[in-house]
MIKOL-302357 format. One record per residue (C-alpha): residue in three letters; x, y, z. Coordinates in pm, whole numbers, padded with zeros to 5 digits, always signed. Layout:
! MIKOL-302357
ALAXYZ ...
! end
This chain:
! MIKOL-302357
MET+13448+16156+07728 GLY+13059+16051+07784 VAL+12831+15803+07532 ASN+12866+16047+07232 SER+13263+15967+07222 PHE+13165+15618+07067 ARG+12795+15722+06975 PRO+12694+15930+06700 HIS+12467+16215+06766 ALA+12126+16207+06560 ALA+12153+16302+06222 ALA+11871+16590+06211 ASN+12058+16706+06510 VAL+12395+16726+06260 LEU+12236+16869+06007 HIS+12008+17142+06195 ASN+12365+17245+06431 GLU+12573+17226+06122 TYR+12856+17065+06315 GLY+12963+16695+06414 ASP+13283+16481+06468 CYS+13373+16185+06187 LYS+13111+15952+06341 ASP+12854+16225+06312 LYS+12915+16346+06003 ALA+12915+15967+05844 ASN+12610+15870+06045 LEU+12464+16195+05892 PHE+12604+16062+05527 ASN+12471+15724+05594 SER+12135+15865+05678 LEU+12091+16084+05348 LEU+12234+15731+05165 ARG+11962+15535+05294 SER+11694+15767+05228 LEU+11788+15708+04836 GLU+11792+15334+04904 ILE+12173+15284+04935 GLU+12309+15074+05163 ALA+12542+15249+05421 ARG+12718+15175+05724 LEU+12932+15321+05956 VAL+13252+15199+06055 ARG+13548+15245+06313 VAL+13912+15246+06201 SER+14201+15280+06382 ALA+14393+15588+06405 ARG+14689+15432+06233 LEU+14474+15282+05954 ALA+14324+15637+05891 ARG+14643+15765+05865 ARG+14743+15544+05610 MET+14416+15593+05423 THR+14386+15993+05411 GLY+14766+16058+05482 CYS+14621+16306+05724 LEU+14700+16304+06123 VAL+14397+16149+06326 TRP+14422+16254+06698 ARG+14171+16002+06798 SER+14218+15700+06870 THR+13969+15564+06664 HIS+13833+15741+06355 ALA+13477+15669+06205 ILE+13426+15640+05816 SER+13163+15535+05617 ARG+13151+15206+05407 VAL+12903+15207+05093 ALA+12773+14962+04880 LEU+12764+15055+04512 GLY+12734+14785+04243 GLY+12791+14530+04500 GLN+13122+14634+04595 PRO+13280+14833+04870 VAL+13350+15232+04900 TRP+13512+15371+05198 VAL+13433+15720+05202 ASP+13587+15956+05509 THR+13345+16256+05546 THR+13560+16478+05751 GLY+13778+16544+05427 
! end
């Protein structure tokens, strides 16, 4: 509910609180990668696609993961594992 149902919390807050949902964790992961000059972006996927990718039941209508560029190729990372 509210703005944080679709916008992640700041990476520093997630790190400090040691807590976050899928988009918060992906945003923190992306921030850490970008500090190493590795391109990373937050991507929202449907629950159906997330279930196919991970084999896990996702209760949200959408799920957030990271798209990382390594060697010019996309790598999809789910940080909620």
